[in-house]
N, C-alpha and C positions, 0 to 999 in steps of 0.2 A: 470450559473457561468462560467467565463472564466478560463479555465485551463491554468496553467503555460506552456509556450512554452519550450519543452525539449531542453537541450543543445545538445543532440545527434540527428543529422539529420538522419531521416530514410533512405532516398535515394533521390537523384536528378533525378527522373525518366525522366524528360524532357531532361536532359543532358546526359542520359546514352547512351553509345555506344553499340548498339545492332547489333548482327551479321545478315547480310543479307541472304536471301534465295531465291529460285526460285519463281517468281511471280505466284500467283494462283488467281482464280476468286473470291474467298471468300472475301466479304466485311469485315468480322471480321478479317481475316488474314491481310488484308491491314491495318486496323485500329490498330491492335495489334502491327504491325511492325512500324507504323508511329510515328517517334520521335517528330513530330510537333503537334500531336493530343493531345487533352485535356486528363489529366491523368485519370479522371473517365471514359471517353469513351474508352480509351485503356484498362483499367482494365476490363470493362464489355465485351469488345470484346475478350480479352484473356480468360476470364472465360467461355465465350460461346464456344470457341474452345476446352478448356479442358473438359468441360461438355459433348461435343459431340464427344470427342476423335478424333478431326479432325486436329491434329497438331502433328508433330514429330520433332526430332532433335533439332537444335538450336532455331527454332521457338517455340518449346514446352518449352525450357529453358526460353525464353522470357516470355511466358505466365505464367510459374510457378513463375518467378520473381515478376510479378504483383500480383499474388495470395499470395505469401509470404509477400509482402508489406501490403496487406489487413489484413492478419492474425496478423501481428505485430501491426497494428493500433487497432485491436480487443484485443490485449494483449494475444493472443493465441500463445505463443512463442514455445511451443513444436511442434505444427503442422507447424508453420512457419519454424522452423529449418528443419523438415522433408521435407517440400516442397522445400526449397531452396537447401538442400542437393541433392534432385533429379534433380534439375536444374543444379547443378554443375556436376553431373554424365553425363549429356547430353552435357554440355559446360564447360569443366574444366578450361578454361582460362577466364571465364566471371568475370571480377573484380567487376562489379556492384553487382552480386549475392554474391560474397565473402564478400563485404562490408556490404551488407544487412543482411547476416547471422550473421556477427559479431554484428550487432545491436540487433538481436534477442537473441544471447548469452549474450550480455551485460545486457539487460533488464531481463533476466532470472537469473542474478547474477553470471554467469559463465565468469568472466572477463578474465581468462587465454585463454579460447577458443575464446572469442571476440578479444583479442589481436592478437592471431594467425591468425585470418581471416583478420584483418586490415593490419597486417604485410605482409601477402601473397598478398593482393590486391596492396599494395604499391610496393612490390618487382616486381610484374608483370607489373605495370604501375606507375612508379615513379612520373608522372605528373598528377595523378588523385587526386584532392584536397580533396574530401569528406572523405576518410578514415583517412587522417591526422587529420581532425577536430574530427572525432569520437575517434581516438586513444588519441587525446588531452583531451577529456572528461574523459577517463579512468585515465589518469595521474592526472587530476584536482581532481577527486574523491579521489585519493590516496595522495593528497596534494604535488605531485611532480611538483611544479609550473614551474620550468625551462623547464622540458620536455614538459609540456603542452604548454608553450609559444612557444617553438621551433616548435611543431606540428601545432599550430594555424598560425604561420608565414608561414609555408609551404602550409597550406591550402589556405591562402589568396594569396600566390604567384601563385598557380596553379588554383585557382577558385576565381578570383578577384571580381566577382559579387555575391559571396556567403555571404549573410548577417550574418548568424550565425558565420562565421569565425571571423568577426569583433567584434560582441558583446561578443563572448567567449574570444577573446584576450583582450578586454577591461576589462572583469571581472578579468582575471589573472593580468593584469596590475594594477588594483585597489588593489588587494591583495598584490602586491609587491610595492605599493605606487608610481607607475609610473602614476600619475594622468594625467599629460599632454598627455602621450601616450594613456591613456584610453579615454580621451575626443576626441582626434583625431580619434580614432576608431569609437566612436559613431557618429562623423560627417561623416565619410565615410559610415557608415551603413545608415544614413539618406539619402545619395545620392541614395542608392539602393531602399529603401522603407521608406519614411519619416513618414509613419503612423504605422510602426511596433511597437506594444506596448512594446516589450521588450527593446527598446531603452530608452524611458523615464523612464521606471520602474527601469532599472539597472543603468542608469545615475544618478537617484535619490540617489542610494546607493553610487556611486562614489563621488558626491558632498557632501554627508553626511560625508564620510570618510575624505574629504578635510577640513571639518569644514565650508563649504559654505552652511549653512542650508537653507537660503532663496532660493537659486537656487535648492537645493534638494527638498524642499517642493513644489516649483513651478512645477517641473517635476512630482512628485507623485500626486499632487493635480489635475494637468491637465488631467492625465490619469484616476484618480478616478472620476472626473467629467463626463468623457465620459463613464466610466464603473464602476458604483457605487458599484458593487459586486465583483470587481476584488480583490480576497483575496491576491494575490501575491503583488499587488501594495499597498494595505492597510497595509500588514505586513511590507513592505519596509518603508512606511511612519512611522509606529510605531518604527521601528529600528532607523530611523533618529531622531524622537522625543526623544528617549531614549539617543542617543548620544548627543543631544543638551542639555540635562538636564531638559527636560520637562516630568517627569514621568506620570503626570496626563493625558496629551494628548496621550502618548504612551499607557497607560493602556486602555484608551477609545478605541483606534484602535485595540489593541489585543482583547479586549472584543467583538468588532464588528465582527472581523473575527471568533471568537469562537461562536458567536451567529449564524453566517452563517453556520459554519462548526465546530462543537465541536470536530471533529477528527483531526483538523489541527495541524500538528507537529510543524511547525515554530511558530505559535502563542503561543502554550504552552511553547516552549523553550524560546521565547522572554519574555513572561510574567513572567516566572520563574526567569530570570535574573533581571527583575524589582523588584520582591518580594525579591530576595536575596539582592539587593542593599538597600531595605527598612528594611533588617534584619528580615523579616517575613519568617523564614526558613521552617516552616511547609508548608506554601503555596508554597514556592519555590520547595520543594521536591515533592509536589503533582504534580505540573506542569512539573517538570523535568521527573517524572515517565511517565506522559501522552505522553511525547515526546520521551522517551528513548527506549521503547520496540518495536521491529520490528519482524514480523512473515514472512516477505518476504525478498528476498535476494538482492533487488534492490531499491534504492531511487534516485529520481532526485537530482541533485547536491546540491541545496539549502536545500532540506530536509535532505540529508545525512550530510551536515555540521551542521545543527541545531540538528540532532539526536546525532551526535558525541559530540557536546558541552553539550547536556543534559546528556549524559552518563557520561561524565567527571565530571560535577558538581554534579550529583547525587551521584557518588562514593565519592566525596570530602565531601559532606554534610551528608552522612549516617554513623552512628557509625559502626566501623569495629568489635568491640567486645561488642555486646549487653549484658546487665546484665542478668545473669542466673535467671531463674524463677523456684521456687520449684515445682509449678504445672503449666504446660503449659497452657497459655491462648489461647483458640480457639474461633474464631468468624466466622460467616457465613452470607452471603447474599443469599437469595433464592427468585428467581423471576419467576412468572408464568404469561406470557402474552397470554391471550386468547380472550379478547373482542375487536378484531380488528374492526376498523370502516370502512375501505375502501376495505377490502378483507374478505374472509370467516373466521368466528370466529373458535376458537379451544376450545373444551370443556374440554380437559384434563389438560392443563397447570396449571390452578389455583388449581385443585385437586392434581396434582403432587407436586406443591410447598408446599401445606399444609402437604402432606405426608412426604416429605423430611425434611421440617422444623421441624416437630414433632420428627422425628427420630434423627436429629442432637441435639435437646434439650435433648432427652432421653439418648443419649450417652455422655452427659456432656459438650456440648458447652456452654460457659458462655454467649455468645450473639448470637442470631439468629434473623435476620431481615427478615421477609417475606413480599415481596412487589409485588403486582399483578397489571397487566393491566397498565403498565407504558407508558406515553407519552414520546416523545423524550426528552423534557427538564427535565421531572421528572426522566427519566432513568439516564441521566448524573448527575443530582443532587444526586440521590441515590448512584451512583457509587462513587462520590466524598466524600460523607459522610462516606461511608464504607471504603474508602481508609484511612481516618484518624483513624478509628478504627483498621484497619489492621496493621498500623504502630506501634500500641501498643500491638500487639498480636504475638504469636508464630506460630499459624496456621491461615491462611485466606482462606476461601472456598467460591466460588461463584457457585451456581447452577442456571441454566437458562433453562426454558421450554417455547417454543413459536416458532414463525417463525424465520428461519435463512437461509442464503444462501451465496454463493460466487459470487461476481461480480468483474471482472477485477483483479483477483488475491487476492482480499481482502475479508475476511470473515466478515459478518455483522449479528448482532442481530437486530430484527425488533420491534420498539416501536409500540404501538397500533394505533397511529395517523399517521403512515407513509403513504405518498402518493408517488408512484413512477410512474410519467408519462413517464419517460425515465430512462434507466438503470444508466445513469450518476448521477441521483439524489440521489443515495444510499449514497454517501459520505457525504451528508449534512443532509439526512433524517434519516439514520440508525446509529447504534452504531458499530464502528469497533471493532473487537475482541481485538485489541491491547489495547483499553481503558479498557476492562475488565481485561486483564493481568495487566495493570497498577494499577488497584484497589486492587489487591492482592499483588502487588509488594513490599509493605513495611513490610510484615510479616517477622519475624526473621528466621523461619525455613521452614514450609510447605506452599507452594503457589499453590493452586489447583483451577482449573476452570472445571466445569462439564456442558456439553452442550447437553441437550436433545432437540435439535433444528434442526436436519437435515431433515426438511420436504420439500416437493415440494415448489418451489417459487410461491407464490400465485399471484404475479403481472405479471408473464410471459405472460398470454394470452393477456393482454392489453398494456404492457409496450413497449415503443418505443425502438428499438435496434439501438444504435448509432454505428458509425464506430470506435469510440475511445475506446470501452469497449467490452470485452468478457463476456458473461453471462453464468453462469452454472445454469441450471434449478433445479438441484437436489443437495442438500447437501452442505457441505463445502469442501474447498480444503485442501490438506495436509499442515501442518505447521511445523516450526522448532522453538519451544520455547527455550528461553535461559536456561542456567544451573539453576537448582533449581526450575523450574516451571513444573507443570504437567497439561496437558489439556486432558480431556476425552471427546470424542465424543460418543453420543448414537449410531451412525452408522458411519462406516468408510467413508473417503472422497468420494464424488460423489454419495453417496447412501442416502436414506431417512430413517428416523426413523418413527415407527408406533405409532399411538395413542392408539392402543389396539382394539381388536375385541370384542366390547361390554363390556369391562372391565372398571371399574371406573378409572384406572390409566394406564399409558403407560407401555409397557413391560420393558423398561429400568428403569423407576422409581420404578416399583414393585420389580424388582430384586435388585436394589441398596438398597432400604429400608429394604429388608430382609437380604441381605448379610452384610450390614454395621453393623448390631447388633452382628454378630458373634465375639466372643472374640479371641484375639491373632492371627488375620490375618493381616499380614503386608500389607500396602496400595498397594504396587505393585502387590502382589498376589491377593488382594481383587478385583481389577478391572479386573484381568484375570478371576476370578470366575464369576463376573458380566457379562463379555463378553460371557462366556460359557453358563450361564443361559439364557441370552437374545437370543443367537443363537438357543438354544433348544426350548425356549418358542415361538419363531417366526417361527419355522420349517425351520430354515436356511435362513430366508429372511432378517434378520437384525443382523449385527455384530458390536458391539462397538469397538472403537479403541482408544488407548492411545498414546499421544505424550509427549516427554520429561520425566523427572523423578525428584523426590525430591532429596535433598542432599544425597550422597551415604554413608556417615559415620554414619548414624543414621537410626534406624527403626521407622516407624510411624504406630500407631494403633488407629483406631477409638474407639475400646474397648480393653483395655489392658488385662483384665482378670487376672488370677492368674498364 
């Protein structure tokens, strides 16, 4: 699958002004310094120097710059920031490093720090075009269109061969209805690289906004013919069909994208708009929820705009004062994935799901669905069905046991038919945690997700590692769920949960099943007790962790007692 080209340029390495140093005999040093050398060769040479500790001063800053760029491409932003900060300690005036660290901060969701680095780079070198573009993307994400336009103008002035400057400015001009200017920018971009896919893909949207639907579809169709699985282009074509008044064609395209990638935010948001136009509000809300919830601090521009629209429409379509219920309706979905087909099976998850499902029924849940060994399609189908039930409930709880891990900053649950030949396949083969959050999102009061899934990544030994993704072999990453959501991990981020030492159930499931029956234990304290019990049972090797919290003005009890 072709990933969408980011609006934020990581760095123009080939154009970077690197400080010179005294010549040495080392071939690696010569290559690392050589601005005309191919980027991959420079990166390898710089890495060799760092690994051998054969470089100092500004040469070391240059080597760290390339290593930082690699870490950003792997989405390892914390280590990228650390590496680039070390480079700035060695070479405080290196504007290329400043700009690149700004990119790392931006992708980490720390826009203020990113803005500070871009501003500092521009102040030190006002004719350096790249940070103007990157600062412009920050403004664009904040919908400050005039500020974004001003920065893209300056980027083009100082870097006239910089393709993204033109395509970014074209997109702002489209948003401000300066269609003539947008088309002129696409024409300039074609002079730089006539085969750049973002030209036709984004010009498709511009023509669609102009009402020139034939021209729009010609652009999108041409790109899709070359790249049949280009989700970005298919989404754009669906948006054009929707604007044209052809909802059937739009729905077909949105469905194609969601068949390729059921986690796609833009397709869910677009399909939700279509359902809303058809007055199918239940389906619209379901898709808006699938697009609305984010557990990371950064989205690409198109995803950010789609997510913001989904959040706005979901709020508008959700009753603000739900009817009071004399007896709270509580529903649960319990999943145990153990019969994996392409990696080692897990014995405990089906047993754990049976145990937890039985306990939830015993404590009075009106509906408990236990679903084991779900394939990808069945997993999403089950989540969507449960989301409809959750919308009619006061409590919605999902418990999952099975394989799970983090790739590229996104947490995934693993269906039993998953194949991951490469790490980048996770977004289309596995279930993003955001989709589980969406499934409980419609509940009126308590929205709880429990993940007994922090096991070693079973695909790691054979999975191809790409330059575009960081892979965490163990556990999940830390998250920031929105207000009113509670997510409980069986082990804190970066650690693994145990299946048990010869026991029929995992330590976490055993503790949860026992503690949940105790009367008059408020849910926040309950999971503190579960944490302590698992910590003791595993001899301090596993520590559950809770993120988020339920609404603060009400206490929640699995067993109310007297």
